[in-house]
N, CA, C and O atoms as a GROMACS GRO file, in nm:
protein
  368
    1MET      N    1  -0.895   6.511  -1.580
    1MET     CA    2  -0.780   6.440  -1.640
    1MET      C    3  -0.782   6.414  -1.759
    1MET      O    4  -0.888   6.371  -1.805
    2ARG      N    5  -0.688   6.427  -1.829
    2ARG     CA    6  -0.685   6.388  -1.964
    2ARG      C    7  -0.640   6.245  -1.989
    2ARG      O    8  -0.596   6.180  -1.894
    3PHE      N    9  -0.647   6.194  -2.106
    3PHE     CA   10  -0.620   6.054  -2.114
    3PHE      C   11  -0.477   6.025  -2.113
    3PHE      O   12  -0.446   5.912  -2.075
    4GLN      N   13  -0.383   6.105  -2.147
    4GLN     CA   14  -0.244   6.073  -2.148
    4GLN      C   15  -0.205   6.084  -2.002
    4GLN      O   16  -0.094   6.037  -1.979
    5GLU      N   17  -0.260   6.127  -1.911
    5GLU     CA   18  -0.227   6.153  -1.778
    5GLU      C   19  -0.261   6.015  -1.672
    5GLU      O   20  -0.210   5.994  -1.562
    6MET      N   21  -0.348   5.943  -1.736
    6MET     CA   22  -0.389   5.815  -1.676
    6MET      C   23  -0.297   5.715  -1.679
    6MET      O   24  -0.241   5.690  -1.786
    7PRO      N   25  -0.267   5.642  -1.562
    7PRO     CA   26  -0.164   5.526  -1.570
    7PRO      C   27  -0.228   5.425  -1.673
    7PRO      O   28  -0.348   5.424  -1.700
    8ASP      N   29  -0.142   5.349  -1.722
    8ASP     CA   30  -0.137   5.220  -1.798
    8ASP      C   31  -0.215   5.097  -1.712
    8ASP      O   32  -0.141   5.062  -1.620
    9PRO      N   33  -0.296   5.047  -1.714
    9PRO     CA   34  -0.346   4.933  -1.634
    9PRO      C   35  -0.304   4.798  -1.677
    9PRO      O   36  -0.326   4.697  -1.609
   10TRP      N   37  -0.239   4.798  -1.799
   10TRP     CA   38  -0.194   4.670  -1.832
   10TRP      C   39  -0.081   4.619  -1.755
   10TRP      O   40  -0.085   4.502  -1.717
   11PRO      N   41   0.012   4.686  -1.730
   11PRO     CA   42   0.142   4.634  -1.646
   11PRO      C   43   0.106   4.597  -1.505
   11PRO      O   44   0.160   4.499  -1.454
   12LEU      N   45   0.009   4.678  -1.430
   12LEU     CA   46  -0.047   4.627  -1.306
   12LEU      C   47  -0.129   4.507  -1.316
   12LEU      O   48  -0.120   4.424  -1.226
   13TRP      N   49  -0.209   4.488  -1.416
   13TRP     CA   50  -0.274   4.370  -1.419
   13TRP      C   51  -0.165   4.230  -1.460
   13TRP      O   52  -0.166   4.118  -1.409
   14LEU      N   53  -0.085   4.276  -1.558
   14LEU     CA   54   0.008   4.166  -1.580
   14LEU      C   55   0.079   4.122  -1.454
   14LEU      O   56   0.090   4.002  -1.429
   15ALA      N   57   0.125   4.210  -1.378
   15ALA     CA   58   0.199   4.191  -1.249
   15ALA      C   59   0.109   4.104  -1.150
   15ALA      O   60   0.156   4.004  -1.097
   16LYS      N   61  -0.006   4.141  -1.130
   16LYS     CA   62  -0.101   4.077  -1.045
   16LYS      C   63  -0.118   3.934  -1.100
   16LYS      O   64  -0.111   3.836  -1.026
   17GLN      N   65  -0.138   3.926  -1.223
   17GLN     CA   66  -0.152   3.774  -1.291
   17GLN      C   67  -0.017   3.690  -1.250
   17GLN      O   68  -0.034   3.575  -1.208
   18ARG      N   69   0.092   3.733  -1.258
   18ARG     CA   70   0.209   3.690  -1.245
   18ARG      C   71   0.210   3.639  -1.110
   18ARG      O   72   0.235   3.522  -1.079
   19HIS      N   73   0.181   3.736  -1.029
   19HIS     CA   74   0.196   3.709  -0.876
   19HIS      C   75   0.102   3.584  -0.838
   19HIS      O   76   0.144   3.491  -0.770
   20ALA      N   77  -0.018   3.592  -0.885
   20ALA     CA   78  -0.079   3.481  -0.845
   20ALA      C   79  -0.047   3.344  -0.911
   20ALA      O   80  -0.075   3.236  -0.860
   21GLU      N   81   0.011   3.360  -1.022
   21GLU     CA   82   0.072   3.218  -1.090
   21GLU      C   83   0.178   3.163  -0.991
   21GLU      O   84   0.188   3.046  -0.953
   22LEU      N   85   0.266   3.281  -0.950
   22LEU     CA   86   0.356   3.221  -0.849
   22LEU      C   87   0.328   3.166  -0.728
   22LEU      O   88   0.391   3.076  -0.672
   23ILE      N   89   0.219   3.231  -0.687
   23ILE     CA   90   0.186   3.184  -0.552
   23ILE      C   91   0.108   3.047  -0.577
   23ILE      O   92   0.116   2.965  -0.485
   24HIS      N   93   0.038   3.014  -0.684
   24HIS     CA   94  -0.008   2.900  -0.716
   24HIS      C   95   0.100   2.786  -0.736
   24HIS      O   96   0.084   2.677  -0.680
   25GLU      N   97   0.203   2.810  -0.812
   25GLU     CA   98   0.323   2.720  -0.847
   25GLU      C   99   0.383   2.701  -0.705
   25GLU      O  100   0.405   2.583  -0.679
   26ALA      N  101   0.411   2.782  -0.616
   26ALA     CA  102   0.469   2.771  -0.470
   26ALA      C  103   0.383   2.664  -0.397
   26ALA      O  104   0.436   2.568  -0.341
   27GLU      N  105   0.248   2.684  -0.400
   27GLU     CA  106   0.160   2.589  -0.321
   27GLU      C  107   0.165   2.455  -0.381
   27GLU      O  108   0.174   2.357  -0.308
   28GLN      N  109   0.159   2.444  -0.496
   28GLN     CA  110   0.167   2.331  -0.580
   28GLN      C  111   0.305   2.235  -0.542
   28GLN      O  112   0.299   2.114  -0.522
   29TYR      N  113   0.419   2.309  -0.536
   29TYR     CA  114   0.559   2.260  -0.509
   29TYR      C  115   0.542   2.218  -0.343
   29TYR      O  116   0.587   2.112  -0.299
   30ARG      N  117   0.479   2.304  -0.270
   30ARG     CA  118   0.491   2.260  -0.128
   30ARG      C  119   0.403   2.139  -0.113
   30ARG      O  120   0.446   2.056  -0.033
   31LEU      N  121   0.295   2.111  -0.168
   31LEU     CA  122   0.208   1.996  -0.169
   31LEU      C  123   0.272   1.880  -0.213
   31LEU      O  124   0.251   1.775  -0.152
   32ALA      N  125   0.351   1.883  -0.315
   32ALA     CA  126   0.423   1.774  -0.386
   32ALA      C  127   0.523   1.739  -0.280
   32ALA      O  128   0.530   1.622  -0.244
   33LYS      N  129   0.598   1.825  -0.228
   33LYS     CA  130   0.713   1.793  -0.130
   33LYS      C  131   0.666   1.743  -0.015
   33LYS      O  132   0.738   1.660   0.040
   34GLU      N  133   0.542   1.777   0.047
   34GLU     CA  134   0.480   1.703   0.160
   34GLU      C  135   0.431   1.573   0.130
   34GLU      O  136   0.428   1.482   0.213
   35ALA      N  137   0.389   1.564   0.000
   35ALA     CA  138   0.329   1.418  -0.015
   35ALA      C  139   0.459   1.319  -0.054
   35ALA      O  140   0.450   1.198  -0.033
   36LYS      N  141   0.562   1.370  -0.102
   36LYS     CA  142   0.700   1.294  -0.105
   36LYS      C  143   0.730   1.243   0.018
   36LYS      O  144   0.734   1.122   0.042
   37GLN      N  145   0.755   1.349   0.116
   37GLN     CA  146   0.797   1.324   0.238
   37GLN      C  147   0.709   1.226   0.322
   37GLN      O  148   0.759   1.149   0.405
   38TYR      N  149   0.575   1.233   0.298
   38TYR     CA  150   0.489   1.148   0.350
   38TYR      C  151   0.520   1.001   0.304
   38TYR      O  152   0.546   0.911   0.384
   39ARG      N  153   0.516   0.986   0.174
   39ARG     CA  154   0.538   0.832   0.113
   39ARG      C  155   0.668   0.781   0.174
   39ARG      O  156   0.677   0.669   0.225
   40LEU      N  157   0.778   0.877   0.165
   40LEU     CA  158   0.912   0.830   0.226
   40LEU      C  159   0.886   0.790   0.351
   40LEU      O  160   0.915   0.672   0.373
   41ALA      N  161   0.838   0.854   0.446
   41ALA     CA  162   0.814   0.816   0.584
   41ALA      C  163   0.725   0.688   0.591
   41ALA      O  164   0.759   0.599   0.668
   42SER      N  165   0.636   0.676   0.529
   42SER     CA  166   0.547   0.561   0.513
   42SER      C  167   0.605   0.427   0.467
   42SER      O  168   0.578   0.314   0.509
   43ALA      N  169   0.684   0.461   0.377
   43ALA     CA  170   0.752   0.334   0.305
   43ALA      C  171   0.847   0.283   0.398
   43ALA      O  172   0.855   0.161   0.400
   44HIS      N  173   0.934   0.357   0.488
   44HIS     CA  174   1.020   0.299   0.575
   44HIS      C  175   0.952   0.238   0.698
   44HIS      O  176   1.014   0.146   0.752
   45SER      N  177   0.848   0.270   0.746
   45SER     CA  178   0.788   0.196   0.849
   45SER      C  179   0.719   0.072   0.799
   45SER      O  180   0.707  -0.022   0.878
   46GLU      N  181   0.676   0.062   0.685
   46GLU     CA  182   0.601  -0.048   0.640
   46GLU      C  183   0.680  -0.162   0.552
   46GLU      O  184   0.634  -0.273   0.527
   47GLY      N  185   0.800  -0.114   0.514
   47GLY     CA  186   0.882  -0.183   0.404
   47GLY      C  187   0.893  -0.337   0.430
   47GLY      O  188   0.831  -0.422   0.367
   48PRO      N  189   0.986  -0.363   0.539
   48PRO     CA  190   1.012  -0.504   0.583
   48PRO      C  191   0.887  -0.594   0.607
   48PRO      O  192   0.881  -0.712   0.570
   49THR      N  193   0.783  -0.522   0.676
   49THR     CA  194   0.673  -0.603   0.717
   49THR      C  195   0.598  -0.642   0.578
   49THR      O  196   0.569  -0.757   0.547
   50ASN      N  197   0.571  -0.526   0.500
   50ASN     CA  198   0.522  -0.556   0.372
   50ASN      C  199   0.569  -0.657   0.286
   50ASN      O  200   0.495  -0.735   0.225
   51GLN      N  201   0.693  -0.656   0.280
   51GLN     CA  202   0.766  -0.754   0.218
   51GLN      C  203   0.756  -0.904   0.268
   51GLN      O  204   0.737  -1.001   0.195
   52LEU      N  205   0.771  -0.905   0.393
   52LEU     CA  206   0.757  -1.045   0.447
   52LEU      C  207   0.595  -1.087   0.427
   52LEU      O  208   0.569  -1.198   0.381
   53SER      N  209   0.500  -1.006   0.458
   53SER     CA  210   0.369  -1.053   0.418
   53SER      C  211   0.331  -1.090   0.276
   53SER      O  212   0.245  -1.170   0.240
   54THR      N  213   0.414  -1.015   0.202
   54THR     CA  214   0.395  -1.070   0.049
   54THR      C  215   0.467  -1.190   0.026
   54THR      O  216   0.404  -1.273  -0.040
   55ARG      N  217   0.573  -1.221   0.060
   55ARG     CA  218   0.642  -1.344   0.046
   55ARG      C  219   0.539  -1.446   0.101
   55ARG      O  220   0.499  -1.537   0.028
   56LEU      N  221   0.500  -1.434   0.220
   56LEU     CA  222   0.428  -1.535   0.300
   56LEU      C  223   0.300  -1.578   0.217
   56LEU      O  224   0.264  -1.694   0.198
   57LEU      N  225   0.234  -1.455   0.167
   57LEU     CA  226   0.118  -1.491   0.094
   57LEU      C  227   0.121  -1.562  -0.054
   57LEU      O  228   0.036  -1.636  -0.104
   58ASN      N  229   0.246  -1.515  -0.108
   58ASN     CA  230   0.273  -1.589  -0.228
   58ASN      C  231   0.301  -1.722  -0.209
   58ASN      O  232   0.253  -1.806  -0.286
   59SER      N  233   0.384  -1.758  -0.100
   59SER     CA  234   0.417  -1.902  -0.085
   59SER      C  235   0.296  -1.961  -0.042
   59SER      O  236   0.279  -2.072  -0.090
   60VAL      N  237   0.187  -1.911   0.051
   60VAL     CA  238   0.084  -2.004   0.073
   60VAL      C  239   0.002  -2.021  -0.064
   60VAL      O  240  -0.032  -2.136  -0.095
   61ARG      N  241  -0.032  -1.910  -0.152
   61ARG     CA  242  -0.097  -1.930  -0.259
   61ARG      C  243  -0.013  -2.022  -0.354
   61ARG      O  244  -0.076  -2.098  -0.427
   62GLY      N  245   0.109  -2.023  -0.359
   62GLY     CA  246   0.167  -2.132  -0.446
   62GLY      C  247   0.124  -2.256  -0.408
   62GLY      O  248   0.074  -2.334  -0.490
   63GLY      N  249   0.138  -2.285  -0.290
   63GLY     CA  250   0.132  -2.436  -0.206
   63GLY      C  251  -0.027  -2.473  -0.232
   63GLY      O  252  -0.053  -2.586  -0.275
   64LEU      N  253  -0.128  -2.384  -0.209
   64LEU     CA  254  -0.252  -2.383  -0.250
   64LEU      C  255  -0.284  -2.424  -0.379
   64LEU      O  256  -0.359  -2.519  -0.402
   65GLY      N  257  -0.219  -2.343  -0.481
   65GLY     CA  258  -0.238  -2.397  -0.614
   65GLY      C  259  -0.183  -2.511  -0.659
   65GLY      O  260  -0.246  -2.581  -0.738
   66GLN      N  261  -0.080  -2.540  -0.624
   66GLN     CA  262  -0.033  -2.692  -0.641
   66GLN      C  263  -0.125  -2.799  -0.603
   66GLN      O  264  -0.165  -2.885  -0.681
   67TRP      N  265  -0.160  -2.789  -0.469
   67TRP     CA  266  -0.265  -2.880  -0.418
   67TRP      C  267  -0.404  -2.888  -0.489
   67TRP      O  268  -0.464  -2.994  -0.504
   68LEU      N  269  -0.449  -2.766  -0.530
   68LEU     CA  270  -0.583  -2.774  -0.600
   68LEU      C  271  -0.547  -2.827  -0.730
   68LEU      O  272  -0.633  -2.898  -0.782
   69ALA      N  273  -0.445  -2.809  -0.791
   69ALA     CA  274  -0.412  -2.864  -0.930
   69ALA      C  275  -0.404  -3.022  -0.909
   69ALA      O  276  -0.443  -3.090  -1.003
   70SER      N  277  -0.363  -3.080  -0.810
   70SER     CA  278  -0.342  -3.225  -0.816
   70SER      C  279  -0.484  -3.286  -0.778
   70SER      O  280  -0.516  -3.396  -0.824
   71VAL      N  281  -0.577  -3.209  -0.685
   71VAL     CA  282  -0.709  -3.254  -0.679
   71VAL      C  283  -0.785  -3.256  -0.809
   71VAL      O  284  -0.854  -3.353  -0.840
   72ARG      N  285  -0.773  -3.158  -0.878
   72ARG     CA  286  -0.827  -3.154  -1.004
   72ARG      C  287  -0.808  -3.266  -1.106
   72ARG      O  288  -0.892  -3.329  -1.171
   73ARG      N  289  -0.662  -3.274  -1.101
   73ARG     CA  290  -0.629  -3.396  -1.206
   73ARG      C  291  -0.680  -3.512  -1.146
   73ARG      O  292  -0.725  -3.597  -1.224
   74ALA      N  293  -0.683  -3.536  -1.020
   74ALA     CA  294  -0.743  -3.665  -0.958
   74ALA      C  295  -0.911  -3.699  -0.998
   74ALA      O  296  -0.960  -3.809  -1.027
   75LEU      N  297  -0.975  -3.571  -0.988
   75LEU     CA  298  -1.106  -3.558  -0.997
   75LEU      C  299  -1.140  -3.593  -1.153
   75LEU      O  300  -1.218  -3.682  -1.187
   76SER      N  301  -1.071  -3.511  -1.239
   76SER     CA  302  -1.110  -3.538  -1.383
   76SER      C  303  -1.053  -3.681  -1.423
   76SER      O  304  -1.114  -3.742  -1.510
   77GLY      N  305  -0.944  -3.737  -1.368
   77GLY     CA  306  -0.906  -3.878  -1.397
   77GLY      C  307  -1.014  -3.979  -1.358
   77GLY      O  308  -1.030  -4.079  -1.428
   78ARG      N  309  -1.093  -3.959  -1.245
   78ARG     CA  310  -1.207  -4.028  -1.226
   78ARG      C  311  -1.348  -4.031  -1.313
   78ARG      O  312  -1.431  -4.120  -1.326
   79GLU      N  313  -1.339  -3.903  -1.363
   79GLU     CA  314  -1.456  -3.876  -1.439
   79GLU      C  315  -1.440  -3.931  -1.570
   79GLU      O  316  -1.541  -3.958  -1.635
   80ALA      N  317  -1.322  -3.950  -1.618
   80ALA     CA  318  -1.322  -3.991  -1.758
   80ALA      C  319  -1.371  -4.147  -1.804
   80ALA      O  320  -1.339  -4.247  -1.740
   81PRO      N  321  -1.437  -4.148  -1.903
   81PRO     CA  322  -1.490  -4.275  -1.944
   81PRO      C  323  -1.394  -4.392  -1.958
   81PRO      O  324  -1.289  -4.365  -2.016
   82CYS      N  325  -1.411  -4.510  -1.919
   82CYS     CA  326  -1.330  -4.603  -1.954
   82CYS      C  327  -1.378  -4.674  -2.071
   82CYS      O  328  -1.496  -4.698  -2.096
   83ASP      N  329  -1.264  -4.709  -2.147
   83ASP     CA  330  -1.286  -4.793  -2.288
   83ASP      C  331  -1.273  -4.941  -2.265
   83ASP      O  332  -1.291  -5.020  -2.358
   84ASP      N  333  -1.242  -4.982  -2.140
   84ASP     CA  334  -1.239  -5.128  -2.114
   84ASP      C  335  -1.373  -5.191  -2.109
   84ASP      O  336  -1.471  -5.126  -2.071
   85ALA      N  337  -1.381  -5.312  -2.145
   85ALA     CA  338  -1.498  -5.392  -2.148
   85ALA      C  339  -1.515  -5.447  -1.999
   85ALA      O  340  -1.430  -5.514  -1.941
   86CYS      N  341  -1.646  -5.406  -1.944
   86CYS     CA  342  -1.673  -5.460  -1.811
   86CYS      C  343  -1.701  -5.596  -1.814
   86CYS      O  344  -1.754  -5.645  -1.914
   87PRO      N  345  -1.664  -5.676  -1.696
   87PRO     CA  346  -1.679  -5.822  -1.695
   87PRO      C  347  -1.813  -5.881  -1.704
   87PRO      O  348  -1.827  -5.994  -1.751
   88ASP      N  349  -1.928  -5.799  -1.654
   88ASP     CA  350  -2.057  -5.846  -1.665
   88ASP      C  351  -2.111  -5.784  -1.783
   88ASP      O  352  -2.230  -5.814  -1.800
   89GLY      N  353  -2.065  -5.713  -1.864
   89GLY     CA  354  -2.102  -5.648  -2.002
   89GLY      C  355  -2.187  -5.541  -1.978
   89GLY      O  356  -2.245  -5.496  -2.076
   90ALA      N  357  -2.211  -5.482  -1.851
   90ALA     CA  358  -2.265  -5.356  -1.859
   90ALA      C  359  -2.178  -5.234  -1.872
   90ALA      O  360  -2.059  -5.238  -1.840
   91PRO      N  361  -2.234  -5.132  -1.915
   91PRO     CA  362  -2.168  -5.010  -1.951
   91PRO      C  363  -2.094  -4.964  -1.822
   91PRO      O  364  -2.156  -4.981  -1.716
   92CYS      N  365  -1.986  -4.916  -1.818
   92CYS     CA  366  -1.911  -4.850  -1.710
   92CYS      C  367  -1.955  -4.715  -1.661
   92CYS      O  368  -1.894  -4.659  -1.570
   0.00000   0.00000   0.00000
């Protein structure tokens, strides 16, 4: 066989490369589509429950935060040294 009669390997190689890229892109698209469908399906089933639990936890946390703040204020008020003179002359 002479050199001029041999087929050029570049077009075949380029076609195989492009084919592999298209297969990879199609697989990535399929995976992304499945993930989106899963997120949508799981969001509908947990949506109202999740919102209710979040609101409940936020209200409990807010109530506890206010209660703890009042306890801290009461405790810090007791620990503050007094400037008043004690009747027996002893330090307060």
